[in-house]
MARLUMKOL-377283 format. One record per atom (N, C-alpha, C): residue in three letters; x, y, z. Coordinates in steps of 0.02 Angstrom, whole numbers, plus 50000, padded with zeros to 5 digits. Each point is the difference from the previous one (the first is absolute). Last residue first. Layout:
# residues N
ALAXYZ;...
END
This chain:
# residues 165
UNK493774952948113;UNK499754993949966;UNK500564996149972;UNK500195021650116;UNK499784994750045;UNK499704994049965;UNK500945020149889;UNK500454998550056;UNK499784993850039;UNK498705008649816;UNK500664997949976;UNK500444997650057;UNK497915009750053;UNK499924993449970;UNK500664997249975;UNK499975022050082;UNK499894995250054;UNK499954992949972;UNK500075017549847;UNK500654999150032;UNK499974994950056;UNK497985006349898;UNK500414996049953;UNK500694998750029;UNK498585014150122;UNK499744993150001;UNK500404995549954;UNK500475023049998;UNK500234996950062;UNK499774992850006;UNK499215012549818;UNK500724998849993;UNK500274996650063;UNK497785007150005;UNK500074994249956;UNK500744998249989;UNK499505019350123;UNK499804994150038;UNK500074993749958;UNK500385020549894;UNK500544998550047;UNK499844993850042;UNK498335008249855;UNK500564997249961;UNK500584998150046;UNK498125011150095;UNK499854993149981;UNK500574996749961;UNK500765019150164;UNK499544999749944;UNK499834992749985;UNK500685008750251;UNK500274998249935;UNK499475000149946;UNK499495004150227;UNK500495005149983;UNK500274998849929;UNK498514984550105;UNK499655005949975;UNK500475005749981;UNK500834980050101;UNK499774998749932;UNK499655006149970;UNK500645000650227;UNK500595000449955;UNK499784999149928;UNK498364997150164;UNK500205007149997;UNK500595000949952;UNK499304978050044;UNK499505003649960;UNK500185007349992;UNK501334987350143;UNK500104997849931;UNK499515003449953;UNK499755003750230;UNK500595003549974;UNK500134998049928;UNK498274988850112;UNK499825007149990;UNK500595003849969;UNK500404977950064;UNK499575000249940;UNK499795007249985;UNK501214996350198;UNK500424998949941;UNK499595000549936;UNK498895001250207;UNK500415006049989;UNK500424999449937;UNK498774981250068;UNK499555005349976;UNK500395006349985;UNK501164982450099;UNK499864998549930;UNK499515005149971;UNK500535001950228;UNK500585001449958;UNK499884998649927;UNK498354994150156;UNK500045007349994;UNK500595001949955;UNK499804977450051;UNK499445002149958;UNK500015007549989;UNK501564990850150;UNK500154998149930;UNK499465002349953;UNK499625003050228;UNK500525004649977;UNK500204998449928;UNK498484985750105;UNK499685006649990;UNK500515005049973;UNK500804979050063;UNK499624999549938;UNK499635006649985;UNK501174998250203;UNK500475000049944;UNK499644999749933;UNK498724998250197;UNK500245006949990;UNK500495000349942;UNK499224978850062;UNK499445004149974;UNK500245007149986;UNK501534985450102;UNK499874998049931;UNK499465004449969;UNK500465002650227;UNK500555002749960;UNK499884998449926;UNK498524990550153;UNK499895007349997;UNK500545003349958;UNK500254977350044;UNK499455001049953;UNK499855007549993;UNK501574993850160;UNK500274998849933;UNK499465001149947;UNK499355001050224;UNK500405005949982;UNK500304999249931;UNK498854981750086;UNK499525005549988;UNK500385006449980;UNK501244981050064;UNK499724999349934;UNK499495005549984;UNK502144996750164;UNK499355003550003;UNK499695000149930;UNK501844983450134;UNK499875003649938;UNK499305002950004;UNK501474996250223;UNK499584996249953;UNK499915004449937;UNK501495008350147;UNK500004993350029;UNK499584995349958;UNK500805020249858;UNK499774999550069;UNK500064992850025;UNK500465009149773;UNK500564998750046;UNK499794999750073;UNK498565004749801;UNK500384993949986;UNK500504998250054;UNK498645019950007;UNK499544994449996;UNK500374993449990;UNK501225020349997;UNK499754998750067;UNK499534993950000;UNK500795007749792;UNK500534997050039;UNK499774998250071;UNK498505011749862;UNK500114993349974;UNK500544996450041;UNK499625022650049;UNK499434995950022;UNK500084992849976;UNK501585015849926;UNK500094998550071;UNK499434995650027;UNK499835007749778;UNK500574995350006;UNK500094998050074;UNK498495016949954;UNK499734993649978;UNK500524994550007;UNK500695022050041;UNK499564997750054;UNK499694993249982;UNK501305010449835;UNK500424997850056;UNK499584997550058;UNK498895009549817;UNK500304993649980;UNK500434997350057;UNK499085021250030;UNK499474994950004;UNK500284993149980;UNK501445018949980;UNK499864998450071;UNK499464994650008;UNK500545007349775;UNK500534996350034;UNK499854998550073;UNK498735013149826;UNK499744993850029;UNK500524996150039;UNK500455020349876;UNK499595001650058;UNK499734993750034;UNK501234998349797;UNK500445001850056;UNK499605001550063;UNK498824995749799;UNK500344994050023;UNK500445001550062;UNK498975018049889;UNK499504995950036;UNK500334993850030;UNK501365013349863;UNK499855003550063;UNK499494996150041;UNK500524992349784;UNK500554998850046;UNK499885003350067;UNK498435004049830;UNK499984993050021;UNK500554998550051;UNK499985021349901;UNK499434999250046;UNK499954992850025;UNK501585004949834;UNK500215002950064;UNK499454999250052;UNK499504994149780;UNK500424994950032;UNK500255002550068;UNK498815015149869;UNK499554994650020;UNK500394994650037;UNK501245017349905;UNK499615002650057;UNK499514994650026;UNK501224995649804;UNK500434999450060;UNK499655002850062;UNK498905002249794;UNK500034993050019;UNK500434999150062;UNK499875021549905;UNK499354998050027;UNK500024992850026;UNK501905008149888;UNK499935003350065;UNK499344998150033;UNK500404992549781;UNK500424996450047;UNK499945003150070;UNK498885010849825;UNK499694993550014;UNK500414996250052;UNK500895020149923;UNK499415001350041;UNK499644993450017;UNK501824999649851;UNK500235001050069;UNK499415001250047;UNK499464985649786;UNK500265006650012;UNK500255000450073;UNK499964977349844;UNK499605003950047;UNK500335006850011;UNK500514979549848;UNK500055007249986;UNK499545004250044;UNK500524975950011;UNK499365001949968;UNK499965007549988;UNK501934989950102;UNK499864995749941;UNK499355001849965;UNK500635010850203;UNK500445002249946;UNK499854996049937;UNK498944993850199;UNK499705006049971;UNK500425002849943;UNK500824981450122;UNK499404998249962;UNK499705006149965;UNK501855003550144;UNK500204996149941;UNK499404998349956;UNK499625010750208;UNK500345004549953;UNK500184996349935;UNK499114987150174;UNK499505004549972;UNK500315004549948;UNK501434986050121;UNK499604996249952;UNK499465004449968;UNK501335009650171;UNK500414998449942;UNK499594996549946;UNK498985004050207;UNK500085006249962;UNK500424998949937;UNK499774981950148;UNK499365001649970;UNK500065006249956;UNK501884994150128;UNK499884995249947;UNK499355001549962;UNK500525012650192;UNK500455001749945;UNK499894995449940;UNK498834994850196;UNK499745006249969;UNK500435002149941;UNK500734982050129;UNK499404998149963;UNK499725006149964;UNK501795003550147;UNK500234996749939;UNK499404997949956;UNK499545009350210;UNK500315005149956;UNK500234996949935;UNK499094985750168;UNK499505004449971;UNK500305005049952;UNK501354977650024;UNK499705004350050;UNK499515004749964;UNK500724975249911;UNK500055007349993;UNK499695003450060;UNK500024975849934;UNK500655002250027;UNK500125007449989;UNK497884989549951;UNK500514998349951;UNK500695002650019;UNK498025001550142;UNK500085005449951;UNK500584998549952;UNK499314985850187;UNK499375002449973;UNK500075005149945;UNK501884990650119;UNK499634994649967;UNK499385002549967;UNK501345015150125;UNK500364997849941;UNK499634994449963;UNK499215008450210;UNK499855004449943;UNK500344997649937;UNK499334981950185;UNK500485005549994;UNK499865004149937;UNK497924988050106;UNK500614998049966;UNK500485005949999;UNK497855002550091;UNK500324994850040;UNK500634997449967;UNK498245016849931;UNK500665002450021;UNK500374994950041;UNK497834998449885;UNK499965002550069;UNK500675002650025;UNK499754990449782;UNK499565005850005;UNK499985003050069;UNK501244980149962;UNK500305005649964;UNK499585006350009;UNK499164980250090;UNK500595002150037;UNK500335006049966;UNK498194990049891;UNK499775003550060;UNK500605002650040;UNK500474986749814;UNK499715006449980;UNK499775004150059;UNK500774978250038;UNK500565004349981;UNK499745006949979;UNK498404983750047;UNK500355002050062;UNK500585004649984;UNK498844990649819;UNK499585004950035;UNK500355002550063;UNK501034982749882;UNK500035006249962;UNK499605005550033;UNK499904978550093;UNK500675002850010;UNK500075006749963;UNK498024987849970;UNK500035002650068;UNK500685003350013;UNK499724989149795;UNK499585005950004;UNK500025003350068;UNK501094979449969;UNK500365005349965;UNK499615006550002;UNK498954981150088;UNK500555002150043;UNK500415005649968;UNK498304990349871;UNK499715003750056;UNK500545002650046;UNK500654985949824;UNK499805006649975;UNK499705004350056;UNK500554977750052;UNK500615003849986;UNK499835007149976;UNK498224985050030;UNK500285001950065;UNK500635004249990;UNK499024991149808;UNK499565005150029;UNK500275002450067;UNK501114982149895;UNK500115006349964;UNK499585005650029;UNK499654978650085;UNK500665002450019;UNK500175006749967;UNK498024989049937;UNK499945002650069;UNK500675002850023;UNK499994989549792;UNK499625006349997;UNK499925003050069;UNK501014978949985;UNK500455005149973;UNK499645006849996;UNK498734981550066;UNK500495001750052;UNK500485005449976;UNK498484991049846;UNK499645004150049;UNK500475002250056;UNK500864985249842;UNK499885006549969;UNK499645004750048;UNK500314977850066;UNK500645003550003;UNK499935006949966;UNK498114986149997;UNK500165001850069;UNK500665003950003;UNK499324991249793;UNK499555005450020;UNK500165002450071;UNK501204981349917;UNK500195006249965;UNK499575005850020;UNK499434978850084;UNK500635002350030;UNK500235006549968;UNK498124989349909;UNK499845002750066;UNK500635002850033;UNK500294989149794;UNK499645006349991;UNK499835003250067;UNK500974978249995;UNK500495005249985;UNK499665006849992;UNK498714982450154;UNK500334999649935;UNK500455006049989;UNK499164985650226;UNK499995006749970;UNK500374999649933;
END
């Protein structure tokens, strides 16, 4: 076997190893996402070490600060906070379903045998919940954007770009 064959084989082996490592990382990330979405992780891990009340206060503070920078009126801020209140209310109403999903995941993992079918059912439901949540969020973002003027939306986009680039 010449040096080129050896180099090709070792390069192919490295690519396979990298592919396996990336696949495992993807599976781990997906599992963590499912666990978070299903409520299987402690609340502090899933919410940046904030409880619901603290998260709400943080969101309201950030909204007020952003709207002040774009000279939003009090009426605009009130409308936007009402939209956010609706999102928080929907989220709070889902707590019993999240807890039930969490219990189902724990039961599937802690029985005499691992119930893979039950885990798959939890995964499917968690993904449905995430999809619904993302739809609700996008709707709320659209509703909030419609409260603002085009100039205010452009100002917010510029501020966002400054902060995150």
